[in-house]
Backbone as JSON Lines, residues from 0, in Angstrom:
{"i":0,"aa":"X","n":[-9.69,-2.73,-4.59],"ca":[-10.9,-2.39,-5.29],"c":[-10.75,-2.76,-6.76]}
{"i":1,"aa":"X","n":[-11.86,-3.07,-7.36],"ca":[-11.89,-3.42,-8.78],"c":[-12.01,-2.14,-9.61]}
{"i":2,"aa":"X","n":[-11.27,-2.09,-10.72],"ca":[-11.34,-0.93,-11.61],"c":[-12.42,-1.12,-12.66]}
{"i":3,"aa":"X","n":[-13.2,-0.06,-12.91],"ca":[-14.14,-0.08,-14.03],"c":[-13.34,0.02,-15.32]}
{"i":4,"aa":"X","n":[-13.98,-0.24,-16.46],"ca":[-13.32,-0.09,-17.76],"c":[-12.77,1.32,-17.91]}
{"i":5,"aa":"X","n":[-13.6,2.31,-17.54],"ca":[-13.18,3.71,-17.64],"c":[-11.94,3.96,-16.78]}
{"i":6,"aa":"X","n":[-11.93,3.44,-15.55],"ca":[-10.79,3.64,-14.65],"c":[-9.54,2.94,-15.18]}
{"i":7,"aa":"X","n":[-9.7,1.76,-15.8],"ca":[-8.55,1.07,-16.4],"c":[-7.9,1.94,-17.47]}
{"i":8,"aa":"X","n":[-8.74,2.52,-18.34],"ca":[-8.23,3.38,-19.42],"c":[-7.53,4.59,-18.83]}
{"i":9,"aa":"X","n":[-8.18,5.26,-17.88],"ca":[-7.6,6.47,-17.27],"c":[-6.31,6.14,-16.51]}
{"i":10,"aa":"X","n":[-6.25,5.01,-15.84],"ca":[-5.04,4.66,-15.09],"c":[-3.85,4.49,-16.04]}
{"i":11,"aa":"X","n":[-4.09,3.9,-17.2],"ca":[-3.02,3.77,-18.19],"c":[-2.63,5.13,-18.76]}
{"i":12,"aa":"X","n":[-3.62,5.95,-19.09],"ca":[-3.35,7.27,-19.67],"c":[-2.6,8.17,-18.69]}
{"i":13,"aa":"X","n":[-2.91,8.05,-17.42],"ca":[-2.37,8.98,-16.41],"c":[-1.22,8.38,-15.59]}
{"i":14,"aa":"X","n":[-0.81,7.16,-15.92],"ca":[0.34,6.57,-15.26],"c":[0.1,6.13,-13.82]}
{"i":15,"aa":"X","n":[-1.13,5.75,-13.51],"ca":[-1.46,5.27,-12.16],"c":[-1.24,3.76,-12.12]}
{"i":16,"aa":"X","n":[-0.11,3.32,-11.58],"ca":[0.16,1.88,-11.46],"c":[-0.71,1.29,-10.35]}
{"i":17,"aa":"X","n":[-0.79,-0.02,-10.3],"ca":[-1.59,-0.67,-9.24],"c":[-1.01,-0.36,-7.86]}
{"i":18,"aa":"X","n":[0.31,-0.23,-7.76],"ca":[0.93,0.14,-6.48],"c":[0.51,1.55,-6.08]}
{"i":19,"aa":"X","n":[0.52,2.46,-7.03],"ca":[0.13,3.84,-6.78],"c":[-1.32,3.9,-6.27]}
{"i":20,"aa":"X","n":[-2.19,3.17,-6.93],"ca":[-3.61,3.12,-6.53],"c":[-3.74,2.53,-5.13]}
{"i":21,"aa":"X","n":[-3.0,1.47,-4.85],"ca":[-3.05,0.84,-3.52],"c":[-2.6,1.8,-2.43]}
{"i":22,"aa":"X","n":[-1.56,2.57,-2.71],"ca":[-1.07,3.53,-1.71],"c":[-2.09,4.64,-1.46]}
{"i":23,"aa":"X","n":[-2.76,5.1,-2.51],"ca":[-3.82,6.11,-2.32],"c":[-4.95,5.52,-1.49]}
{"i":24,"aa":"X","n":[-5.34,4.27,-1.77],"ca":[-6.39,3.62,-0.99],"c":[-5.97,3.48,0.47]}
{"i":25,"aa":"X","n":[-4.72,3.11,0.7],"ca":[-4.22,2.86,2.05],"c":[-4.08,4.14,2.87]}
{"i":26,"aa":"X","n":[-3.51,5.19,2.27],"ca":[-3.15,6.39,3.03],"c":[-4.03,7.6,2.74]}
{"i":27,"aa":"X","n":[-4.91,7.5,1.75],"ca":[-5.74,8.64,1.39],"c":[-6.85,8.91,2.4]}
{"i":28,"aa":"X","n":[-7.41,10.1,2.3],"ca":[-8.52,10.54,3.16],"c":[-9.8,10.42,2.35]}
{"i":29,"aa":"X","n":[-10.79,9.72,2.9],"ca":[-12.05,9.49,2.2],"c":[-13.05,10.6,2.53]}
{"i":30,"aa":"X","n":[-13.62,11.18,1.48],"ca":[-14.66,12.21,1.62],"c":[-15.81,11.86,0.69]}
{"i":31,"aa":"X","n":[-16.96,12.42,0.97],"ca":[-18.12,12.19,0.11],"c":[-17.95,12.87,-1.24]}
{"i":32,"aa":"X","n":[-18.47,12.21,-2.27],"ca":[-18.46,12.75,-3.63],"c":[-19.9,12.71,-4.15]}
{"i":33,"aa":"X","n":[-20.2,13.44,-5.22],"ca":[-21.57,13.45,-5.74],"c":[-22.08,12.06,-6.11]}
{"i":34,"aa":"X","n":[-23.4,11.88,-5.99],"ca":[-24.03,10.63,-6.4],"c":[-23.85,9.49,-5.42]}
{"i":35,"aa":"X","n":[-23.47,9.8,-4.18],"ca":[-23.29,8.76,-3.18],"c":[-21.94,8.06,-3.27]}
{"i":36,"aa":"X","n":[-21.06,8.55,-4.14],"ca":[-19.72,7.96,-4.28],"c":[-18.81,8.51,-3.18]}
{"i":37,"aa":"X","n":[-17.61,7.97,-3.11],"ca":[-16.59,8.45,-2.18],"c":[-15.36,8.86,-2.98]}
{"i":38,"aa":"X","n":[-14.68,9.89,-2.53],"ca":[-13.42,10.31,-3.13],"c":[-12.32,10.02,-2.13]}
{"i":39,"aa":"X","n":[-11.24,9.41,-2.59],"ca":[-10.08,9.16,-1.73],"c":[-9.01,10.15,-2.16]}
{"i":40,"aa":"X","n":[-8.74,11.1,-1.28],"ca":[-7.85,12.22,-1.58],"c":[-6.49,11.98,-0.94]}
{"i":41,"aa":"X","n":[-5.42,12.18,-1.71],"ca":[-4.05,12.02,-1.23],"c":[-3.34,13.35,-1.39]}
{"i":42,"aa":"X","n":[-3.41,14.16,-0.34],"ca":[-2.8,15.49,-0.36],"c":[-1.55,15.54,0.5]}
{"i":43,"aa":"X","n":[-1.17,16.75,0.88],"ca":[0.08,16.96,1.61],"c":[0.09,16.22,2.95]}
{"i":44,"aa":"X","n":[-1.01,16.33,3.73],"ca":[-1.08,15.65,5.02],"c":[-0.95,14.14,4.86]}
{"i":45,"aa":"X","n":[-1.67,13.61,3.89],"ca":[-1.67,12.17,3.65],"c":[-0.28,11.72,3.18]}
{"i":46,"aa":"X","n":[0.35,12.55,2.36],"ca":[1.71,12.27,1.89],"c":[2.67,12.18,3.07]}
{"i":47,"aa":"X","n":[2.58,13.15,3.99],"ca":[3.48,13.17,5.14],"c":[3.28,11.95,6.04]}
{"i":48,"aa":"X","n":[2.03,11.56,6.26],"ca":[1.75,10.36,7.07],"c":[2.3,9.12,6.39]}
{"i":49,"aa":"X","n":[2.07,8.99,5.09],"ca":[2.56,7.83,4.34],"c":[4.08,7.77,4.39]}
{"i":50,"aa":"X","n":[4.76,8.89,4.19],"ca":[6.22,8.91,4.24],"c":[6.73,8.47,5.61]}
{"i":51,"aa":"X","n":[6.11,8.98,6.65],"ca":[6.51,8.61,8.02],"c":[6.36,7.11,8.25]}
{"i":52,"aa":"X","n":[5.21,6.57,7.88],"ca":[4.96,5.14,8.09],"c":[5.86,4.27,7.23]}
{"i":53,"aa":"X","n":[6.08,4.68,5.99],"ca":[6.94,3.89,5.1],"c":[8.4,3.94,5.53]}
{"i":54,"aa":"X","n":[8.84,5.08,6.08],"ca":[10.2,5.16,6.62],"c":[10.35,4.2,7.8]}
{"i":55,"aa":"X","n":[9.33,4.13,8.66],"ca":[9.37,3.18,9.78],"c":[9.43,1.76,9.26]}
{"i":56,"aa":"X","n":[8.68,1.47,8.2],"ca":[8.7,0.13,7.61],"c":[10.09,-0.2,7.07]}
{"i":57,"aa":"X","n":[10.75,0.75,6.41],"ca":[12.1,0.51,5.91],"c":[13.08,0.21,7.04]}
{"i":58,"aa":"X","n":[12.96,0.94,8.15],"ca":[13.81,0.66,9.31],"c":[13.54,-0.74,9.85]}
{"i":59,"aa":"X","n":[12.29,-1.12,9.89],"ca":[11.89,-2.44,10.35],"c":[12.47,-3.52,9.43]}
{"i":60,"aa":"X","n":[12.4,-3.3,8.12],"ca":[12.93,-4.26,7.15],"c":[14.45,-4.4,7.3]}
{"i":61,"aa":"X","n":[15.15,-3.31,7.56],"ca":[16.6,-3.38,7.79],"c":[16.93,-4.3,8.95]}
{"i":62,"aa":"X","n":[16.11,-4.26,9.99],"ca":[16.34,-5.09,11.18],"c":[16.26,-6.57,10.84]}
{"i":63,"aa":"X","n":[15.39,-6.95,9.9],"ca":[15.18,-8.36,9.6],"c":[15.86,-8.82,8.32]}
{"i":64,"aa":"X","n":[16.72,-7.98,7.76],"ca":[17.49,-8.38,6.59],"c":[18.37,-9.57,6.96]}
{"i":65,"aa":"X","n":[18.32,-10.63,6.16],"ca":[19.12,-11.82,6.44],"c":[18.44,-12.8,7.37]}
{"i":66,"aa":"X","n":[17.16,-12.67,7.56],"ca":[16.41,-13.58,8.43],"c":[15.81,-14.72,7.6]}
{"i":67,"aa":"X","n":[15.47,-15.8,8.29],"ca":[14.87,-16.95,7.6],"c":[13.85,-17.61,8.52]}
{"i":68,"aa":"X","n":[12.84,-18.21,7.91],"ca":[11.85,-19.01,8.62],"c":[11.96,-20.44,8.1]}
{"i":69,"aa":"X","n":[11.85,-21.42,8.98],"ca":[11.76,-22.82,8.59],"c":[10.3,-23.22,8.77]}
{"i":70,"aa":"X","n":[9.67,-23.69,7.69],"ca":[8.25,-24.01,7.7],"c":[8.0,-25.42,7.2]}
{"i":71,"aa":"X","n":[6.94,-26.02,7.71],"ca":[6.48,-27.33,7.23],"c":[4.98,-27.41,7.46]}
{"i":72,"aa":"X","n":[4.26,-27.87,6.45],"ca":[2.81,-28.04,6.56],"c":[2.12,-26.78,7.06]}
{"i":73,"aa":"X","n":[2.53,-25.62,6.53],"ca":[1.93,-24.33,6.87],"c":[2.14,-23.93,8.32]}
{"i":74,"aa":"X","n":[3.15,-24.51,8.99],"ca":[3.51,-24.15,10.35],"c":[4.93,-23.62,10.38]}
{"i":75,"aa":"X","n":[5.16,-22.54,11.13],"ca":[6.52,-22.04,11.32],"c":[7.15,-22.85,12.43]}
{"i":76,"aa":"X","n":[8.26,-23.52,12.11],"ca":[8.94,-24.37,13.08],"c":[9.98,-23.59,13.88]}
{"i":77,"aa":"X","n":[10.71,-22.71,13.2],"ca":[11.71,-21.88,13.88],"c":[12.08,-20.73,12.98]}
{"i":78,"aa":"X","n":[12.87,-19.81,13.5],"ca":[13.34,-18.67,12.73],"c":[14.72,-18.29,13.23]}
{"i":79,"aa":"X","n":[15.51,-17.68,12.36],"ca":[16.86,-17.27,12.74],"c":[17.38,-16.2,11.79]}
{"i":80,"aa":"X","n":[18.48,-15.6,12.21],"ca":[19.18,-14.63,11.37],"c":[20.43,-15.3,10.85]}
{"i":81,"aa":"X","n":[20.71,-15.06,9.58],"ca":[21.89,-15.65,8.94],"c":[23.13,-14.91,9.39]}
């Protein structure tokens, strides 16, 4: 999502990095807010789901550590582990 000028200022003031914002967008719960807007809430439940999924991702990354793809002309030709 694109940040408004106000949101850019607030993100700097409050230490919300682009990664932090992306994680809230990805794992947050969307609810209605006044004026037809939406609020994306990242509470305890959302935190627990995000931790679980990110732990699974870390395990997955460990499995493929040392892997390589051989590519040419935007095609994967082969893959292997070093």
